[in-house]
N, C-alpha and C positions, 0 to 999 in steps of 0.2 A: 726346175722344169717338172720333175717328178711330183713335187708338192702341188703344183698347179693342176696337173692331171688328176692327182688324188682328190683335190678339192672339187674339181669339176665333176668327177665321178660321184663323189659324195652328194653334191647338189642334185645331180641327175637322179640318184637313187631316192632322195627325199621327194622329188617331184613325182616320180613314178609311184611312190608309196602313198602319196596323198593326192590322187587325181581329183577327188571331189573338192577339196579345199582350193586347189589351184584354179579349177573352173569357176568356182563360186567367187573367188577374189577378183577375177577379171570382169565380172558382170556389173552393170549398173542396175542395182536392184530398184532404185527409185529415180525416175526421170520426171521432172516437173517443168515443162516448157511454159506453162501458164502462170507460174509464180504463185501457186496456191499456198505453198508452205514456206515457213521461215527456215533459215539455215539450220537452226537447232532442231526443228521438227523433222526436216528432211534427214538430218544426220541420225536422229533417233530411230526413225523408220527404217533407214538403210541398215543400221546395225541389227535391228530385230529381224529384218528380212534375210540378211546374210546368215545369222545364227540359225534360223529355222531351216534355210536351204541346206546348210552344211549338216545339220543334225539328221535330217530326213532324206538327204541326197535327192532333193527335188526343189528346183528353183521357184521362188515366190517373188513376183515382180509387180511393179507399179509403173505405169507410163501415163502421163498427163499431156495431151496435145492441145493446142489452141483450136485447130480445125483439121480433122483427119482428111477432109476433102481436098486440102491443099496438095496432097500427093496424087490427086486424080482418082481417088477412090469414091465409090458411091455406097459402099457397105463397110461399116466399121469392123466387122468380123474379118473381112479380107485384109483390111489394113493391119489389124492386130496380128494376124497370122504371118504376114510379110515382115512385120516389125520383129516378131519372135525369131524368124529364120535369118533375117538380114543382120541381126545383132548377136547371132549365135547364142541365144539364151538357152537355158536348160542345164542340167547337171548330169554328168556321166555319159556313157556311150549312147544311151537312149535319149539324151537331151530332155530328161523328165523335168516338167515344171508347169507353172500356171502364170498367167498374165492378166492383170486388171488394167484395162485401158480406158481413159476418159477423154472425151473431146468436148471442150467447153463451149464451142460456138453454138451448137444446138443441143447441148447437154445429152450427148450419146455416151453409152458405155458398152464395152465388150469384155466378157470373161471367158478365157480360153484355157485349155489344158493340153499337154502334149506328152507323148511317151507312154509306155505300158503302165508304169507306176503312177505317173501323173494323171492319166485318164481313169485308172482304177480308183484313185484316191478321191477324185472330184467327179462323182457320178452326176447324171442329169438332175436327179433329185437333190443331191448335195449342192450343186451350183445354185439351185433355187433357194435353199436354206442359207447359203453363203451370201447371196444377193440381199436377202432380207436383213442381214446384219449391217450392211453399209448404206443401202439405198435411203433409209430413213434419215441418216446423218447428212448425206449429200443433198437431200431435198431441202434441208435447212442450211445448206452451205457450210456444214461442219466438216471440213475436209480432213483435218488431222484425226478427228474421232472416227470418221468413216474408214480411213485407211488403217487405223489401229484395230478396229473391229474386224476388218478384212484379214489382217495378219493373225489376230487371235483365233478366229474361226478356222483359218487355213491350217494353223498349227494343230488345232484340235482334230481336224479331219485327217491330217497326215498321220497323227499318232494312232487314230483308229484304224487307218489303212495298214499301217505298219504292224499292227496287232492282228491283222487278218479280217477285220470287220469294218470296211469303209462305210461311211455314212450313206445310207440308202433307204429306200422305201420301207423295208422290213427291219431295219436296224437302227432307227432313230428313237432313242429313249424319250426325247421330248415329245415327239409325235405320238408315241404310245400313251404318254400321260395325258396329252390333250384329247386323244381319242377316248380314253377311259372316262375323262370328265364329261365329254359330250354324251357318251352313251348313258352315263349315270343321270345326267340331266334329262335325257329323253325318257328314261325309265320312270323317273320320279315326277318330273314337272308335267309332262304331256298328259298322263292319266289323271292327274289332279285337275288340270284345266278342263279336260273332257267331262269329268265328274261334276265340276262346278257348273259348266254350261248346262248339263242335263238337269241338275237340281234347279237351276234358275228357270228352265223351261217348264218343269213340273209345277214350280211355285206360281208362275204366271198363269198356267192353266187352271190351277186350283182356286184362283181368285173368283172364277165365274161359277163355282159350285156352292150350292146352299142346301142346308138340311131340310128335308120334307117333314111336314107335321105328323104324317102317319106312315106306316109300313106299306099300306095299299098303294101309296103314290109311287113306290119304287117298282111296281109290277105293271108291265105293258098290258093294254086292254085285250089284245089278242094273244097273249102269252099262254104257253102250255103249262098246266098245273103239274108240278113235280112233287112227288111224295118222298123220293129218295134221290140224292145226288152224291155220287162217289167219284173221286178223282183217283185214277190208278196210273202209276208211273210204269212205262214200258221200256223205253230206251232213250239214249242220247245220240244224236248224229253229230260227228265232228269231222270237219273238212280241213285238210292241211295242204298248203301250197308251198313248194320249195322256192326260195328266193335266190336267184343266181346273182352273184356279185362278180364284177369284172376286177381282176387283180392286176395291178401293174407289176411287171416282172423286175422293174428297176434296171440297174446297170448304166452304162454310158454309151451314147450314140457317137461313134467315132467315124469321121469322114475318111475318104480314100487318101487324103493328104496327111492323115495321122493326128488331126486335131479334133477336139470336141469343144463346143462353146455355146454361148448364149449372148444375146445383146438386147439393149432396150434404152429407155430414157431414164434420167434421174432428175 
Protein backbone atom coordinates (compact mmCIF):
# COMPACT_ATOMS: atom_id res chain seq x y z
CA UNK A 1 0.00 0.00 0.00
CA UNK A 2 2.84 2.35 0.90
CA UNK A 3 4.51 1.59 -2.43
CA UNK A 4 1.34 2.54 -4.31
CA UNK A 5 1.03 5.79 -2.40
CA UNK A 6 4.68 6.55 -3.05
CA UNK A 7 4.28 5.83 -6.77
CA UNK A 8 1.18 8.02 -6.92
CA UNK A 9 2.94 10.91 -5.20
CA UNK A 10 5.92 10.54 -7.51
CA UNK A 11 3.68 10.66 -10.58
CA UNK A 12 1.87 13.69 -9.17
CA UNK A 13 5.17 15.48 -8.62
CA UNK A 14 6.21 14.80 -12.20
CA UNK A 15 2.93 16.18 -13.48
CA UNK A 16 3.29 19.34 -11.41
CA UNK A 17 6.92 19.73 -12.43
CA UNK A 18 6.12 19.64 -16.14
CA UNK A 19 2.77 21.42 -16.59
CA UNK A 20 3.64 22.71 -20.02
CA UNK A 21 4.39 19.27 -21.43
CA UNK A 22 1.21 17.84 -19.90
CA UNK A 23 -0.99 20.54 -21.42
CA UNK A 24 0.72 20.23 -24.78
CA UNK A 25 0.34 16.47 -24.92
CA UNK A 26 -3.43 16.67 -24.44
CA UNK A 27 -3.95 19.02 -27.39
CA UNK A 28 -4.78 18.12 -30.98
CA UNK A 29 -2.26 20.31 -32.75
CA UNK A 30 -3.46 19.43 -36.25
CA UNK A 31 -7.13 18.72 -37.04
CA UNK A 32 -7.95 17.97 -40.69
CA UNK A 33 -11.68 17.39 -41.17
CA UNK A 34 -11.42 18.06 -44.91
CA UNK A 35 -8.83 15.37 -45.61
CA UNK A 36 -6.23 17.69 -47.11
CA UNK A 37 -3.27 15.82 -45.62
CA UNK A 38 -2.03 12.27 -45.77
CA UNK A 39 -1.54 10.42 -42.49
CA UNK A 40 2.21 10.85 -42.81
CA UNK A 41 1.94 14.58 -43.48
CA UNK A 42 -0.44 15.09 -40.56
CA UNK A 43 1.84 13.13 -38.24
CA UNK A 44 4.90 15.17 -39.24
CA UNK A 45 3.09 18.47 -38.80
CA UNK A 46 1.70 17.37 -35.44
CA UNK A 47 5.16 16.45 -34.15
CA UNK A 48 6.60 19.76 -35.27
CA UNK A 49 3.74 21.78 -33.78
CA UNK A 50 4.04 19.89 -30.50
CA UNK A 51 7.79 20.48 -30.31
CA UNK A 52 7.43 24.21 -31.01
CA UNK A 53 4.63 24.53 -28.46
CA UNK A 54 6.65 22.85 -25.72
CA UNK A 55 9.85 24.74 -26.48
CA UNK A 56 8.25 28.19 -26.32
CA UNK A 57 5.33 27.46 -23.95
CA UNK A 58 2.92 28.74 -26.58
CA UNK A 59 0.58 26.42 -28.46
CA UNK A 60 0.68 26.43 -32.26
CA UNK A 61 -2.42 24.85 -33.82
CA UNK A 62 -3.97 24.03 -37.19
CA UNK A 63 -7.66 23.30 -37.75
CA UNK A 64 -9.20 22.57 -41.15
CA UNK A 65 -13.00 22.54 -41.36
CA UNK A 66 -15.19 21.70 -44.32
CA UNK A 67 -17.56 24.62 -43.68
CA UNK A 68 -17.41 26.82 -40.59
CA UNK A 69 -21.00 28.00 -41.17
CA UNK A 70 -22.25 24.51 -40.26
CA UNK A 71 -21.97 25.59 -36.65
CA UNK A 72 -24.26 28.55 -37.23
CA UNK A 73 -21.43 31.06 -37.58
CA UNK A 74 -21.32 33.92 -40.06
CA UNK A 75 -17.80 35.05 -39.11
CA UNK A 76 -14.86 32.66 -39.19
CA UNK A 77 -13.05 34.68 -36.53
CA UNK A 78 -15.88 34.02 -34.08
CA UNK A 79 -15.76 30.34 -35.02
CA UNK A 80 -11.99 30.19 -34.45
CA UNK A 81 -12.26 31.85 -31.04
CA UNK A 82 -14.97 29.45 -29.87
CA UNK A 83 -12.97 26.52 -31.23
CA UNK A 84 -9.96 27.68 -29.22
CA UNK A 85 -11.97 28.04 -26.02
CA UNK A 86 -14.12 24.93 -26.40
CA UNK A 87 -11.10 22.70 -27.04
CA UNK A 88 -9.08 24.20 -24.18
CA UNK A 89 -6.23 25.15 -26.49
CA UNK A 90 -3.20 27.05 -25.29
CA UNK A 91 -0.30 26.37 -22.94
CA UNK A 92 0.16 27.37 -19.33
CA UNK A 93 -2.12 29.31 -17.02
CA UNK A 94 -2.53 32.07 -19.60
CA UNK A 95 -3.49 29.58 -22.33
CA UNK A 96 -0.97 31.20 -24.68
CA UNK A 97 -1.18 30.10 -28.28
CA UNK A 98 -2.15 30.76 -31.88
CA UNK A 99 -4.55 28.98 -34.21
CA UNK A 100 -4.74 28.86 -37.99
CA UNK A 101 -8.20 27.79 -39.14
CA UNK A 102 -9.23 27.01 -42.71
CA UNK A 103 -12.77 26.54 -44.01
CA UNK A 104 -12.74 24.85 -47.39
CA UNK A 105 -16.29 25.58 -48.58
CA UNK A 106 -15.60 29.22 -49.49
CA UNK A 107 -11.82 29.19 -48.87
CA UNK A 108 -11.92 31.28 -45.70
CA UNK A 109 -9.14 31.47 -43.13
CA UNK A 110 -8.67 32.93 -39.66
CA UNK A 111 -5.44 33.49 -37.74
CA UNK A 112 -5.85 34.21 -34.03
CA UNK A 113 -3.62 34.51 -30.97
CA UNK A 114 -4.41 34.37 -27.27
CA UNK A 115 -2.67 35.08 -23.97
CA UNK A 116 -0.14 37.72 -22.99
CA UNK A 117 2.81 35.97 -24.60
CA UNK A 118 0.76 34.74 -27.56
CA UNK A 119 -0.54 38.20 -28.42
CA UNK A 120 2.85 39.81 -27.83
CA UNK A 121 4.56 37.28 -30.10
CA UNK A 122 2.10 37.60 -32.98
CA UNK A 123 1.63 41.33 -33.49
CA UNK A 124 -0.73 42.81 -36.06
CA UNK A 125 2.20 43.36 -38.41
CA UNK A 126 3.60 39.93 -37.60
CA UNK A 127 0.32 38.26 -38.54
CA UNK A 128 0.46 39.93 -41.96
CA UNK A 129 4.00 38.66 -42.49
CA UNK A 130 2.97 35.20 -41.31
CA UNK A 131 0.00 35.13 -43.68
CA UNK A 132 2.26 35.96 -46.60
CA UNK A 133 4.22 32.80 -45.81
CA UNK A 134 1.32 30.37 -46.36
CA UNK A 135 -1.32 32.12 -48.50
CA UNK A 136 0.67 31.72 -51.71
CA UNK A 137 0.88 27.97 -51.09
CA UNK A 138 -2.82 27.67 -50.30
CA UNK A 139 -3.68 29.59 -53.47
CA UNK A 140 -2.07 26.72 -55.40
CA UNK A 141 -3.63 24.05 -53.14
CA UNK A 142 -0.22 23.18 -51.71
CA UNK A 143 -1.57 22.38 -48.26
CA UNK A 144 1.40 20.64 -46.67
CA UNK A 145 3.85 23.29 -47.87
CA UNK A 146 1.58 26.05 -46.58
CA UNK A 147 1.24 24.49 -43.14
CA UNK A 148 5.00 23.85 -43.03
CA UNK A 149 5.69 27.51 -43.81
CA UNK A 150 3.19 28.49 -41.12
CA UNK A 151 5.00 26.41 -38.50
CA UNK A 152 8.46 27.57 -39.60
CA UNK A 153 7.57 31.26 -39.45
CA UNK A 154 5.67 30.84 -36.18
CA UNK A 155 8.73 29.24 -34.61
CA UNK A 156 10.90 32.09 -35.85
CA UNK A 157 8.49 34.67 -34.44
CA UNK A 158 8.27 32.92 -31.07
CA UNK A 159 12.07 32.83 -30.85
CA UNK A 160 12.24 36.57 -31.54
CA UNK A 161 9.59 37.25 -28.93
CA UNK A 162 11.34 35.10 -26.35
CA UNK A 163 14.46 37.20 -26.91
CA UNK A 164 12.47 40.38 -26.27
CA UNK A 165 12.14 41.59 -29.87
CA UNK A 166 8.85 40.31 -31.35
CA UNK A 167 8.43 40.71 -35.08
CA UNK A 168 6.85 44.13 -35.56
CA UNK A 169 6.92 47.27 -37.68
CA UNK A 170 10.24 48.52 -36.36
CA UNK A 171 11.97 45.20 -35.79
CA UNK A 172 11.62 43.32 -39.09
CA UNK A 173 15.10 42.90 -40.64
CA UNK A 174 13.60 41.79 -43.96
CA UNK A 175 11.44 44.91 -44.14
CA UNK A 176 14.47 47.08 -43.38
CA UNK A 177 16.40 45.53 -46.25
CA UNK A 178 13.44 45.96 -48.61
CA UNK A 179 13.07 49.59 -47.55
CA UNK A 180 16.77 50.26 -48.11
CA UNK A 181 16.57 48.75 -51.59
CA UNK A 182 13.51 50.83 -52.44
CA UNK A 183 15.11 54.05 -51.20
CA UNK A 184 18.29 53.30 -53.15
CA UNK A 185 16.25 52.73 -56.30
CA UNK A 186 14.43 56.03 -55.79
CA UNK A 187 17.66 57.96 -55.22
CA UNK A 188 19.40 56.54 -58.30
CA UNK A 189 16.74 55.60 -60.84
CA UNK A 190 14.29 58.49 -60.50
CA UNK A 191 16.86 61.30 -61.03
CA UNK A 192 18.26 59.43 -64.04
CA UNK A 193 14.80 59.16 -65.56
CA UNK A 194 14.12 62.86 -64.98
CA UNK A 195 17.47 63.85 -66.49
CA UNK A 196 16.78 61.65 -69.50
CA UNK A 197 13.37 63.22 -70.10
CA UNK A 198 14.80 66.75 -69.81
CA UNK A 199 17.59 65.96 -72.27
CA UNK A 200 15.09 64.47 -74.69
CA UNK A 201 12.93 67.60 -74.54
CA UNK A 202 15.92 69.89 -75.16
CA UNK A 203 17.01 67.73 -78.07
CA UNK A 204 13.59 67.91 -79.68
CA UNK A 205 13.53 71.70 -79.25
CA UNK A 206 16.98 72.10 -80.78
CA UNK A 207 15.86 70.44 -84.00
CA UNK A 208 14.06 73.69 -85.01
CA UNK A 209 17.16 75.87 -84.45
CA UNK A 210 19.34 76.84 -87.44
CA UNK A 211 22.51 78.92 -87.61
CA UNK A 212 22.11 82.48 -89.02
CA UNK A 213 24.49 83.60 -91.78
CA UNK A 214 25.57 86.85 -90.00
CA UNK A 215 25.74 88.17 -86.42
CA UNK A 216 23.30 90.99 -87.32
CA UNK A 217 20.54 88.41 -87.67
CA UNK A 218 20.75 87.65 -83.94
CA UNK A 219 19.93 91.26 -82.92
CA UNK A 220 16.29 92.37 -82.79
CA UNK A 221 15.42 95.43 -84.84
CA UNK A 222 14.28 97.50 -81.82
CA UNK A 223 16.93 96.19 -79.43
CA UNK A 224 18.98 98.51 -77.21
CA UNK A 225 22.62 98.72 -78.13
CA UNK A 226 24.75 97.55 -75.21
CA UNK A 227 28.38 98.46 -74.95
CA UNK A 228 29.04 96.55 -71.71
CA UNK A 229 27.19 93.61 -70.15
CA UNK A 230 28.21 92.23 -66.76
CA UNK A 231 26.54 89.45 -64.74
CA UNK A 232 27.02 89.81 -60.97
CA UNK A 233 26.07 87.03 -58.53
CA UNK A 234 24.23 88.35 -55.48
CA UNK A 235 22.59 85.50 -53.56
CA UNK A 236 20.73 82.19 -53.72
CA UNK A 237 17.25 81.63 -52.30
CA UNK A 238 16.61 78.16 -50.83
CA UNK A 239 13.19 77.03 -49.59
CA UNK A 240 12.85 73.98 -47.32
CA UNK A 241 9.61 72.18 -46.50
CA UNK A 242 9.41 69.62 -43.71
CA UNK A 243 7.82 66.32 -44.77
CA UNK A 244 5.68 64.77 -42.05
CA UNK A 245 5.49 60.98 -42.03
CA UNK A 246 2.86 58.95 -40.25
CA UNK A 247 4.55 56.17 -38.26
CA UNK A 248 2.72 53.06 -37.25
CA UNK A 249 3.34 52.35 -33.58
CA UNK A 250 2.97 48.60 -34.13
CA UNK A 251 1.87 46.27 -31.37
CA UNK A 252 -1.15 43.97 -31.19
CA UNK A 253 -4.84 44.89 -31.22
CA UNK A 254 -6.36 42.69 -28.53
CA UNK A 255 -10.12 42.51 -28.05
CA UNK A 256 -12.00 42.45 -24.76
CA UNK A 257 -12.22 38.65 -25.13
CA UNK A 258 -8.43 38.38 -24.96
CA UNK A 259 -8.00 37.42 -28.63
CA UNK A 260 -6.24 39.15 -31.48
CA UNK A 261 -6.77 37.99 -35.02
CA UNK A 262 -7.16 38.45 -38.73
CA UNK A 263 -9.18 36.71 -41.43
CA UNK A 264 -9.53 36.58 -45.19
CA UNK A 265 -9.66 34.36 -48.26
CA UNK A 266 -7.13 31.98 -49.75
